[in-house]
SEKE-924660 format. One record per residue (C-alpha): residue in three letters; z, y negated, x negated. Coordinates in steps of 0.05 Angstrom, whole numbers, padded with zeros to 5 digits, always signed. Layout:
N
ALAZYX...
***
This chain:
871
MET+00000+00000+00000GLN-00025-00054-00047MET-00041-00113-00003ILE-00023-00111+00070ALA-00059-00174+00091GLU-00123-00161+00053THR-00161-00217+00086GLU-00110-00248+00132SER-00116-00321+00146THR-00086-00383+00175THR-00125-00438+00208PRO-00114-00504+00172ALA-00115-00572+00205GLU-00187-00581+00184PRO-00229-00520+00164THR-00280-00546+00115SER-00344-00517+00085ASP-00327-00551+00019ALA-00275-00497+00004SER-00323-00441+00024ASN-00380-00408-00013LEU-00423-00408+00050THR-00480-00456+00060LYS-00471-00512+00111LEU-00509-00475+00165GLN-00474-00409+00150PHE-00408-00445+00158LEU-00428-00471+00227TYR-00450-00401+00248TRP-00384-00373+00223ILE-00346-00422+00268SER-00389-00398+00326GLN-00372-00326+00311VAL-00297-00337+00303MET-00290-00378+00366ARG-00331-00330+00409PRO-00328-00262+00374ASP-00349-00224+00437ALA-00414-00262+00447ALA-00479-00237+00415PHE-00518-00302+00415LEU-00521-00300+00338ASN-00556-00232+00340THR-00627-00237+00313LEU-00667-00176+00331ILE-00736-00152+00310ILE-00773-00090+00333PHE-00826-00064+00285ASP-00875-00017+00320LEU-00895+00039+00273PRO-00955+00080+00298GLY-00970+00143+00259THR-00926+00195+00227ILE-00864+00171+00190ASP-00827+00211+00136THR-00757+00195+00161SER-00722+00217+00097CYS-00767+00171+00056PHE-00756+00114+00105GLU-00681+00123+00100LEU-00685+00124+00024ALA-00728+00062+00024PHE-00680+00023+00068GLU-00622+00043+00025ALA-00659+00016-00036VAL-00673-00050-00001VAL-00600-00059+00018ASN-00574-00040-00051ASN-00619-00092-00082SER-00603-00148-00032ASP-00540-00189-00038SER-00551-00216+00032LEU-00554-00148+00065ARG-00491-00126+00028THR-00454-00189+00050VAL-00392-00189+00094ILE-00351-00250+00113VAL-00276-00251+00102GLU-00229-00307+00118GLN-00170-00337+00082ASP-00133-00400+00099GLY-00181-00414+00155THR-00240-00414+00106PRO-00295-00362+00105HIS-00321-00330+00041ARG-00383-00288+00026ILE-00363-00223-00006ILE-00418-00179-00034LEU-00402-00105-00029ASP-00421-00057-00084GLN-00454-00008-00035ARG-00490-00013+00032PRO-00442-00030+00089ALA-00480+00011+00141ALA-00531+00067+00139LEU-00597+00071+00176GLU-00586+00108+00241GLN-00638+00153+00272LEU-00650+00163+00346ASP-00698+00214+00377LEU-00724+00195+00446SER-00787+00237+00441GLY-00757+00288+00488GLU-00748+00238+00544ALA-00794+00240+00605GLU-00813+00167+00592PRO-00795+00150+00519LEU-00815+00077+00525VAL-00772+00066+00587ALA-00714+00102+00552PHE-00723+00058+00491GLU-00721-00007+00532SER-00658+00017+00567TRP-00625+00034+00501LEU-00648-00032+00470ALA-00618-00074+00526GLU-00549-00045+00512ARG-00553-00042+00436ALA-00579-00114+00429ARG-00516-00143+00462ARG-00467-00112+00413PRO-00432-00167+00373PHE-00422-00158+00299THR-00357-00145+00263ILE-00372-00193+00206THR-00320-00163+00160GLU-00355-00095+00163ALA-00430-00107+00164LEU-00479-00162+00183TYR-00538-00117+00201ASP-00549-00060+00249THR-00611-00016+00243VAL-00640+00046+00277LEU-00705+00084+00267VAL-00726+00108+00336LYS-00774+00166+00347LEU-00817+00160+00409ALA-00867+00214+00391ASP-00888+00253+00330ASP-00937+00197+00314HIS-00900+00137+00341TYR-00835+00105+00316ARG-00801+00039+00325TRP-00755+00006+00274TYR-00699-00034+00306ILE-00665-00083+00258ASN-00613-00133+00280GLN-00585-00182+00230HIS-00530-00233+00242HIS-00560-00302+00239ILE-00511-00319+00183ILE-00554-00277+00135ALA-00623-00281+00165ASP-00678-00326+00192ALA-00749-00307+00214GLN-00777-00306+00144ALA-00720-00261+00121PHE-00745-00206+00168PHE-00815-00209+00140ALA-00787-00207+00069THR-00743-00148+00087PHE-00803-00111+00116ASN-00846-00124+00055TYR-00793-00095+00008LEU-00783-00035+00054LYS-00858-00024+00055THR-00860-00023-00021ALA-00800+00024-00025TYR-00826+00070+00029GLU-00895+00078-00001THR-00862+00091-00068ALA-00818+00145-00038VAL-00876+00178-00001SER-00914+00182-00066GLY-00859+00228-00092GLN-00816+00179-00131ARG-00742+00178-00114ASP-00717+00128-00164ILE-00739+00064-00129THR-00734-00003-00166LEU-00744-00068-00127ASP-00747-00136-00158MET-00711-00176-00103PRO-00687-00247-00117ALA-00613-00260-00103TYR-00593-00305-00045GLN-00539-00333-00090THR-00593-00373-00125TYR-00605-00413-00061VAL-00530-00421-00049ASP-00524-00453-00118TYR-00585-00496-00103GLU-00556-00522-00039LEU-00489-00536-00072ASN-00523-00577-00125PHE-00561-00614-00070ARG-00497-00631-00033GLU-00470-00662-00097SER-00533-00702-00114LYS-00558-00772-00100ARG-00613-00742-00057TYR-00560-00717-00008GLU-00529-00785-00003LYS-00597-00818+00008ALA-00615-00766+00061GLY-00551-00783+00098GLN-00570-00856+00098TYR-00639-00839+00123TRP-00612-00800+00183ASP-00560-00853+00199LYS-00617-00902+00208LYS-00665-00853+00239LEU-00618-00830+00294ASN-00598-00901+00316PRO-00619-00906+00371GLY-00629-00834+00389PRO-00666-00802+00448ASN-00648-00812+00521PRO-00599-00762+00551VAL-00635-00700+00575ARG-00642-00699+00651PHE-00684-00643+00679ASN-00714-00661+00746GLY-00668-00722+00747VAL-00605-00680+00744ALA-00557-00677+00685PRO-00547-00607+00656ALA-00485-00573+00682LYS-00479-00510+00640ARG-00422-00463+00654GLY-00440-00404+00611ALA-00486-00381+00555SER-00534-00337+00595VAL-00608-00350+00581THR-00671-00320+00610GLN-00734-00316+00568LEU-00803-00320+00599SER-00861-00299+00554VAL-00934-00322+00561ASP-00993-00294+00523LEU-01045-00349+00514GLY-01100-00298+00505THR-01155-00291+00454GLU-01203-00345+00477ARG-01150-00399+00489SER-01115-00383+00424LYS-01181-00388+00385LYS-01195-00457+00415LEU-01125-00481+00396SER-01134-00458+00324GLU-01201-00493+00320ALA-01171-00556+00349ALA-01117-00556+00296LEU-01172-00563+00243GLY-01203-00624+00277LYS-01203-00691+00243ASN-01154-00721+00293VAL-01103-00665+00282PHE-01109-00635+00213THR-01058-00655+00161LEU-01040-00622+00094ASN-01052-00549+00115GLU-01070-00506+00175GLU-00999-00484+00190LEU-00970-00554+00193SER-01031-00578+00233THR-01021-00523+00284TYR-00947-00540+00287ASN-00961-00614+00299LEU-01011-00599+00355LEU-00966-00551+00393ALA-00903-00594+00382ALA-00940-00654+00410LEU-00961-00614+00472PHE-00889-00591+00480PHE-00863-00663+00477ILE-00912-00681+00532GLN-00887-00622+00574LEU-00816-00644+00561GLN-00832-00715+00584THR-00860-00690+00650MET-00795-00650+00660THR-00747-00708+00643GLN-00789-00771+00653ASN-00755-00800+00591ASP-00791-00847+00543ARG-00747-00830+00482LEU-00749-00755+00472GLY-00714-00710+00422VAL-00717-00637+00402VAL-00686-00596+00347THR-00734-00554+00306PRO-00719-00500+00254VAL-00751-00514+00186HIS-00761-00454+00140ASN-00736-00494+00079ARG-00765-00444+00030THR-00791-00492-00022THR-00808-00443-00079ASP-00843-00376-00086GLU-00776-00345-00104PHE-00743-00371-00041ARG-00802-00347+00002GLY-00789-00277-00023THR-00714-00278-00015VAL-00676-00243+00042GLY-00625-00293+00070LEU-00614-00354+00114PHE-00653-00414+00088MET-00674-00450+00151GLU-00647-00518+00170MET-00643-00552+00238CYS-00685-00616+00238PRO-00684-00667+00295LEU-00751-00695+00317GLN-00760-00756+00361LEU-00819-00788+00396THR-00823-00850+00440LEU-00879-00846+00490GLY-00911-00901+00531GLU-00950-00906+00595GLU-01019-00909+00562GLU-01013-00845+00521THR-01069-00795+00509PHE-01064-00726+00478ASP-01094-00756+00414SER-01043-00813+00411VAL-00984-00766+00419ILE-01011-00720+00365LYS-01018-00780+00319LYS-00945-00798+00331MET-00925-00725+00319ARG-00961-00725+00252LYS-00924-00788+00231GLU-00857-00760+00253THR-00863-00695+00214ARG-00887-00731+00151SER-00824-00774+00156THR-00771-00723+00175MET-00791-00657+00143PRO-00776-00680+00071GLN-00705-00696+00095ALA-00695-00631+00133GLN-00647-00599+00084TYR-00593-00647+00105GLY-00598-00621+00177SER-00535-00578+00180ALA-00493-00638+00160LEU-00515-00677+00222SER-00472-00681+00284LEU-00525-00684+00338PRO-00500-00700+00409GLY-00517-00644+00457GLU-00530-00695+00512THR-00593-00719+00476PHE-00613-00660+00430ASP-00607-00603+00480VAL-00678-00576+00471MET-00709-00533+00415PHE-00780-00524+00392ASN-00798-00471+00342MET-00862-00441+00315HIS-00876-00390+00261GLN-00934-00347+00239VAL-00928-00272+00243PRO-00965-00243+00182GLU-01008-00180+00183MET-00964-00120+00167SER-00978-00047+00152ILE-00947+00015+00122ASN-00993+00063+00085ASP-01052+00022+00112VAL-01030+00033+00184PRO-01020-00033+00222VAL-00949-00049+00244GLY-00931-00087+00307PHE-00879-00142+00312ARG-00833-00162+00369LYS-00774-00210+00371TYR-00723-00188+00423HIS-00681-00239+00460PRO-00609-00216+00472GLY-00599-00260+00533PHE-00553-00312+00503GLY-00563-00384+00481SER-00536-00454+00482GLU-00596-00500+00491SER-00617-00520+00561PHE-00691-00508+00545ALA-00727-00479+00485CYS-00797-00460+00465HIS-00812-00409+00410ILE-00885-00399+00392HIS-00910-00339+00351GLN-00979-00342+00321TYR-01002-00271+00303MET-01046-00275+00242ASP-01077-00206+00253ASN-01113-00227+00317GLY-01101-00302+00321ARG-01066-00300+00388PHE-01009-00346+00408LEU-00948-00319+00446LEU-00902-00369+00479HIS-00829-00352+00491LEU-00795-00402+00537ASP-00719-00399+00542PHE-00686-00426+00604HIS-00611-00434+00612ASP-00592-00396+00675ASP-00546-00450+00700LEU-00603-00501+00701PHE-00667-00465+00722THR-00683-00419+00780ALA-00734-00364+00773GLU-00784-00407+00812GLN-00772-00466+00766ARG-00781-00422+00704GLN-00849-00398+00727GLU-00870-00467+00749THR-00853-00495+00680ALA-00892-00440+00645ASP-00952-00452+00689GLN-00948-00527+00677PHE-00947-00518+00602VAL-01008-00472+00602ALA-01045-00521+00647LEU-01026-00577+00599ILE-01056-00537+00540ASP-01120-00526+00579ALA-01125-00600+00596PHE-01119-00617+00522LEU-01173-00566+00504GLU-01219-00596+00556ASP-01211-00669+00533SER-01160-00692+00482SER-01176-00765+00493GLN-01159-00767+00567SER-01101-00809+00593LEU-01037-00771+00608ASN-01015-00817+00665LEU-00942-00808+00647THR-00887-00835+00693PHE-00819-00857+00670THR-00750-00869+00699GLU-00697-00913+00671PRO-00637-00874+00643LEU-00570-00883+00678ASP-00514-00922+00628LEU-00470-00932+00698THR-00421-00990+00706ALA-00347-00976+00717GLU-00354-00992+00791GLU-00415-00946+00798GLU-00379-00892+00760ALA-00319-00896+00807ALA-00364-00896+00868ASP-00402-00836+00841ASN-00338-00796+00836THR-00344-00781+00910ASN-00407-00741+00896ARG-00375-00696+00844ARG-00357-00625+00858PRO-00294-00612+00900ASP-00251-00587+00841TYR-00267-00647+00797GLU-00209-00690+00775ALA-00225-00756+00742PRO-00192-00782+00677ARG-00125-00815+00690ASP-00123-00862+00630ALA-00166-00890+00575MET-00153-00833+00526GLU-00173-00779+00576ASN-00234-00820+00595GLN-00255-00825+00522MET-00244-00751+00511SER-00283-00734+00574ARG-00341-00776+00549LEU-00341-00739+00482TRP-00343-00672+00518GLU-00401-00695+00561GLU-00438-00720+00498VAL-00428-00655+00459LEU-00438-00606+00517GLY-00496-00643+00548VAL-00460-00639+00614GLN-00447-00696+00663LYS-00383-00707+00701ILE-00332-00668+00659GLY-00265-00666+00695ILE-00199-00666+00658HIS-00184-00594+00680ASP-00252-00564+00664ASP-00251-00507+00614PHE-00291-00520+00550PHE-00324-00452+00547ASP-00336-00448+00622SER-00372-00515+00616GLY-00423-00485+00569GLY-00384-00495+00505SER-00397-00451+00445SER-00364-00447+00377PHE-00423-00484+00348LEU-00411-00540+00397ALA-00335-00536+00386SER-00345-00554+00313LYS-00386-00614+00334LEU-00335-00634+00385PHE-00278-00634+00334LEU-00320-00675+00286ARG-00334-00726+00340VAL-00260-00728+00360GLN-00243-00743+00288GLU-00297-00796+00281VAL-00284-00832+00347MET-00210-00821+00360GLY-00186-00816+00288GLN-00148-00750+00294LYS-00159-00683+00261LEU-00145-00622+00303PRO-00148-00549+00284LEU-00203-00509+00318SER-00149-00463+00343THR-00129-00520+00390LEU-00180-00491+00439LEU-00137-00429+00445GLU-00086-00468+00485ALA-00119-00535+00498LYS-00183-00514+00532THR-00187-00574+00577VAL-00193-00649+00567ALA-00122-00660+00594GLN-00092-00607+00549MET-00129-00632+00488VAL-00106-00703+00499ALA-00035-00679+00509THR-00040-00641+00443MET-00065-00704+00407ARG-00007-00744+00435ALA+00042-00691+00414LYS+00013-00691+00344SER+00019-00767+00339GLU+00092-00760+00358GLY+00103-00705+00307LYS+00111-00651+00360LEU+00047-00611+00351TRP+00077-00553+00314SER+00123-00506+00353LYS+00159-00442+00333THR+00122-00400+00385VAL+00057-00401+00424THR+00051-00369+00493MET-00013-00329+00486LYS-00008-00302+00557PRO+00039-00332+00609GLY+00044-00267+00648LYS+00075-00257+00716GLU+00129-00306+00736GLY+00197-00284+00710SER+00168-00228+00668GLN+00198-00208+00601ALA+00159-00226+00539LEU+00126-00182+00487PHE+00139-00218+00422PHE+00081-00216+00372VAL+00086-00228+00297PRO+00018-00248+00265GLY-00007-00229+00197ALA+00011-00260+00130GLY-00033-00321+00140GLY-00005-00336+00209SER-00072-00340+00244LEU-00064-00336+00320ILE-00137-00350+00334ARG-00153-00280+00307LEU-00110-00251+00364ASP-00147-00289+00419ALA-00197-00233+00435LEU-00140-00182+00441MET-00099-00227+00486GLY-00158-00238+00532LEU-00164-00163+00545LEU-00091-00149+00561ASP-00066-00148+00633ASP-00054-00217+00662ASP+00014-00195+00685LEU+00036-00184+00613ARG+00072-00242+00581VAL+00059-00249+00506VAL+00094-00298+00460ALA+00069-00304+00389PHE+00109-00331+00331GLN+00082-00387+00287LEU+00096-00382+00212PRO+00136-00442+00189GLY+00111-00478+00127VAL+00038-00456+00129ASP+00010-00525+00143ASP+00066-00564+00109GLU+00058-00581+00036ASN+00134-00579+00030GLY+00141-00514+00068ARG+00162-00450+00034PRO+00145-00378+00053PHE+00198-00326+00067PRO+00227-00297+00002SER+00232-00227+00033ILE+00215-00185+00094GLU+00288-00185+00114ALA+00291-00262+00112GLY+00228-00268+00154ALA+00253-00217+00205SER+00320-00253+00210TYR+00286-00320+00223PHE+00241-00291+00278ILE+00301-00257+00310ASP+00335-00325+00315VAL+00272-00356+00346MET+00265-00298+00394ARG+00337-00302+00417GLU+00328-00377+00432ILE+00278-00354+00485GLN+00312-00288+00504PRO+00386-00286+00484GLU+00397-00213+00502GLY+00357-00149+00499PRO+00324-00103+00511TYR+00270-00131+00465ARG+00196-00117+00461ILE+00165-00129+00393THR+00098-00118+00359GLY+00064-00143+00297TYR-00003-00140+00261SER-00011-00126+00186TRP+00044-00163+00149GLY+00072-00179+00217GLY+00078-00105+00232MET+00129-00098+00175ILE+00166-00159+00200ALA+00168-00130+00270PHE+00195-00064+00242ASN+00251-00098+00204MET+00267-00141+00265ALA+00278-00076+00303VAL+00321-00048+00247GLN+00365-00110+00245LEU+00371-00114+00321VAL+00393-00041+00328GLN+00443-00049+00271ALA+00472-00109+00309GLY+00480-00068+00372HIS+00419-00094+00411GLU+00368-00051+00447VAL+00296-00049+00425GLU+00256-00026+00485PHE+00186-00027+00453LEU+00162-00028+00381ALA+00089-00027+00362ILE+00060-00032+00292ILE-00013-00051+00284ASP-00046-00026+00220THR+00013-00034+00173PRO+00024+00020+00120ALA+00096+00039+00103GLN+00117+00044+00031ASN+00142+00112+00008PRO+00218+00113+00018ASN+00225+00149-00048PHE+00205+00084-00081GLN+00276+00063-00068LEU+00297+00110-00124LEU+00247+00075-00169LYS+00274+00008-00147THR+00346+00029-00161ALA+00327+00055-00230VAL+00291-00010-00247SER+00351-00050-00222LYS+00399-00011-00267TYR+00353-00020-00327ALA+00346-00094-00313THR+00422-00102-00306PHE+00432-00066-00372ARG+00382-00114-00405GLY+00414-00176-00372MET+00353-00195-00331ASN+00353-00240-00271GLN+00326-00221-00202ALA+00257-00251-00213GLN+00248-00211-00277THR+00274-00148-00242ASP+00225-00156-00185LYS+00167-00167-00233ILE+00182-00102-00270PHE+00190-00063-00205LEU+00123-00088-00178ALA+00087-00069-00242VAL+00117+00001-00242ARG+00110+00008-00167ASP+00036-00009-00168LYS+00022+00044-00219ALA+00063+00095-00179PHE+00027+00075-00116ARG-00042+00086-00147LEU-00020+00154-00171GLU+00008+00173-00103TYR-00054+00148-00067PHE-00104+00186-00109ILE-00063+00250-00108ARG-00055+00248-00032SER-00126+00228-00018GLY-00152+00281-00066PHE-00112+00337-00032ARG-00134+00312+00036ALA-00207+00314+00014LEU-00198+00385-00013ASN-00167+00408+00053GLN-00221+00376+00095HIS-00284+00387+00054GLY-00270+00436-00002VAL-00278+00435-00077GLY-00353+00425-00075TYR-00347+00360-00037VAL-00295+00332-00084THR-00336+00351-00144ARG-00399+00318-00116LEU-00358+00256-00098GLY-00332+00251-00169VAL-00402+00259-00199ARG-00430+00206-00152LYS-00374+00158-00170ALA-00384+00170-00244ASN-00459+00157-00238SER-00446+00093-00199LEU-00398+00068-00252ALA-00447+00086-00307LYS-00503+00050-00271LYS-00461-00013-00264PHE-00442-00010-00337THR-00513-00005-00362GLN-00540-00058-00314ARG-00486-00110-00322GLY-00455-00095-00388PRO-00381-00081-00399GLN-00360-00155-00397SER-00398-00179-00336ALA-00367-00190-00268PRO-00386-00152-00205GLN-00427-00185-00149SER-00371-00211-00106SER-00366-00285-00113THR-00328-00337-00075ASN-00347-00407-00098SER-00407-00403-00143THR-00380-00457-00188LYS-00320-00414-00207PRO-00323-00349-00248ALA-00312-00287-00206GLN-00251-00244-00219ASN-00267-00177-00250GLN-00251-00114-00212SER-00187-00098-00250GLN-00160-00167-00235GLN-00177-00160-00161SER-00143-00093-00154ASN-00079-00105-00192GLY-00045-00153-00145ASP-00085-00216-00155PHE-00132-00207-00096TRP-00119-00277-00070SER-00144-00311-00133ARG-00215-00294-00112PHE-00208-00346-00056ASN-00214-00420-00067LEU-00145-00438-00039ASP-00104-00500-00052LYS-00041-00489-00093HIS+00007-00490-00034ARG-00031-00440+00009LEU-00044-00394-00049GLN+00031-00392-00064PHE+00047-00381+00009VAL+00001-00321+00019ARG+00018-00290-00048THR+00092-00294-00034ASN+00084-00261+00034ASP+00043-00206+00003ARG+00094-00198-00053SER+00150-00192-00003ILE+00118-00133+00031ARG+00107-00096-00035LEU+00180-00107-00052TYR+00205-00080+00015ILE+00223-00006+00022PRO+00229+00010+00097GLN+00296+00037+00120SER+00307+00093+00169TYR+00298+00071+00242PRO+00329+00113+00298GLY+00280+00093+00353LYS+00208+00108+00371ALA+00147+00067+00351TYR+00074+00063+00369LEU+00025+00057+00311PHE-00046+00031+00318GLN-00085+00048+00256SER-00156+00024+00238SER-00203+00082+00226LYS-00234+00050+00163GLY-00171+00018+00137TYR-00176-00034+00082ARG-00239-00045+00042ASN-00202-00040-00024PRO-00179+00033-00029LEU-00116+00010-00065ASN-00096-00027-00002ARG-00097+00036+00040SER-00046+00090+00052ALA-00066+00163+00042SER-00003+00186+00080PRO-00008+00212+00151GLN+00010+00159+00202LEU+00007+00108+00146GLY+00073+00135+00120TRP+00115+00116+00182GLY+00133+00188+00199ALA+00181+00188+00140VAL+00223+00130+00165ILE+00218+00128+00241ARG+00264+00183+00267GLY+00249+00175+00341GLY+00177+00194+00331VAL+00111+00158+00318ASP+00057+00157+00371SER-00004+00143+00328GLN-00069+00117+00357MET-00134+00109+00318ILE-00174+00046+00330PRO-00247+00041+00307GLY-00264-00009+00252ASP-00231-00034+00190HIS-00168-00076+00183LEU-00200-00140+00210GLY-00255-00106+00251MET-00204-00074+00298LEU-00190-00144+00326VAL-00260-00161+00347ASP-00308-00133+00398PRO-00323-00077+00412ASN-00264-00046+00374VAL-00213-00094+00402LYS-00226-00067+00472VAL-00201+00001+00448LEU-00140-00031+00416ALA-00124-00071+00480GLU-00131-00009+00524LYS-00087+00034+00480LEU-00035-00020+00468GLN-00031-00033+00543GLN-00024+00041+00558ALA+00029+00049+00505PHE+00068-00008+00535LYS+00064+00024+00604ASP+00083+00093+00577MET+00144+00067+00539LEU+00170+00025+00597GLY+00152+00070+00654GLU+00175+00043+00721ASN+00206-00017+00684TYR+00137-00042+00666GLU+00126-00114+00686
***
């Protein structure tokens, strides 16, 4: 049991990308994932259609070679101190799965049914950021499903991945098994962006956008109505423009009034101009804005790199009453010439959702083949999104056809309106092809900027459950919500996420709150302050020094119900528990402890498990003076919860329920070791700090020995001598390969901040895990001390019963795991251990879909333990 809280975290007052080794856009995507871990709107899915016979073993070997040579595909994201870090694993995080549907009566129908379910699975970002399956439809027809989290992939990344797989597969089919791929590292781009953010160019780009976006576009009003999004459900409608129409569009892009620089940009300008005209007819605005993804791959090396390079670039056009197709295209050409060179700054922009709530995207789909057999391409939409309206255009280079994908937010468009919009856009394209010089006859409406009297009068038209702001601060906050969400008439009791909010928008909201209202709030505020009224109350409490409290009520439960007290992990993060809390019965009351000192530069962590447990007992008894008590804890908090139960029972109190979530127990025999070290230290006249240091050094060596002995015997019992022998040979080969490739002095590929040298493997595994993270001095001391306290603690015998919830994959670092059955708790809990296995690793068990299993089993354990006393 080396490090209980391997990647535990706390959420600081202001999570910042500066302390992370993620790019700016990756950081924003991480916020989206953390705030809404159960949503799959960051899934990016491609289906490659593979006609002909596929050698599945060669395909699997090829994909493994691609992953092993790609730092992006071996990336997982871990969090410490509220800050995410890219960690590059030594081996592939997930294997290629295979699915045989060829025996189905209708294989294509079966595939679509399977796809609809699989595509909506969210990622566990601490385990893997891709999901891939080779599906057999017939002996001569396969489909390759590959889903990558947006944090590691853009459109170009998929094409790069395919090209490397094609090379590896054709090599394997030729009979070679030792596949070498020359794949550029994504880290090169990370370093490039970091240098850009520290350069004069970055500062000048910021000045450019400050001027460019003032004034910005008109607020988006579809059909004269402000968007009122309440969810993230999006429907996509696809339109094939056909061979003849597509050919005419391509020819038009080469015309003298359209062509600029190259064919791809010219085609983009033409289609973007047509989309702006369509948007104007839908909104009747004169100042229009869209966000467009820019591939941002400025070198040949970047174009061949698997990873997330794209940036989000705002585009704006102002249209007048005398516009023609040609005049709008001219404006579009000027706009892209001006903005595209500044696109890399895009992720640093805080674009108001009220004005930039539309996306336009276009990319070319290259010709692809494997062993000279053409390969088909299809981008699959998972059904989630945040924009009100979006257009994605794919130009297939093999046949020249254009395919339009129009995304409509379900809260804003009916099925009839979706079809009408698609028909209008196609008719608009045909009108352009007929005569590009014709007048557009556009009509405009003045935007509403209502007076206070009109605003008050308009309140009567708002929905029945609307409640207006009661003071200036609530009014200002409501306005900020409306700006960011792109929603009109936000009431003070409206829920942020129910109003269409996403984590991506949450990050923008908190930036705007800081800019306009001058207060920094942690993103975790949205766990408890999900409405305007609650957020304002939180801000007022913070200004009065009352923001921090000893406990947080995660679930209020049934009136008068007894609380289940929850101890978080070593970093104190409560936001990580939000998904679990949302799945527990509403009748269950859950009160979580906050760790004192985490956000206070003068705060000090607990010196020992016993001290922490004693503190939380005092806090708990302030709320509930007498037992019986119900206690649970996760990771480091599991050990605190256990010692709380020990202390309570020793003091004569009843512990009715004890649950430990993925916390290994140290071997009780280590107490003999601790006693021996203590005697030796006393003999040598050492103080307690010196004694503890010696014990930890000896204990860590003893732990490693115990772990490998236990795990070795377990492997022998389960798999036999042959398996263990093969495992040893494979490990030896892996180590030899690393040695010859990197040299004995080089560090492994697992960086945090690229400007700091990575810790070598021995440093990471001998108790200095936290040094790999870029933490400030206070937080590093806090987390290290909590971790140290758990390694110093030898669990005592406990007379009661406990429930144990153990992650199936445990900790990523083998030295952080326990090879003992029931994580070693059977040796210290005399009343019996009811052990439950939860899928996922230590962090992955807390996110969807694994957290559903944890919630179900925790709830059932609670009911079983309490029986008819369950409340």
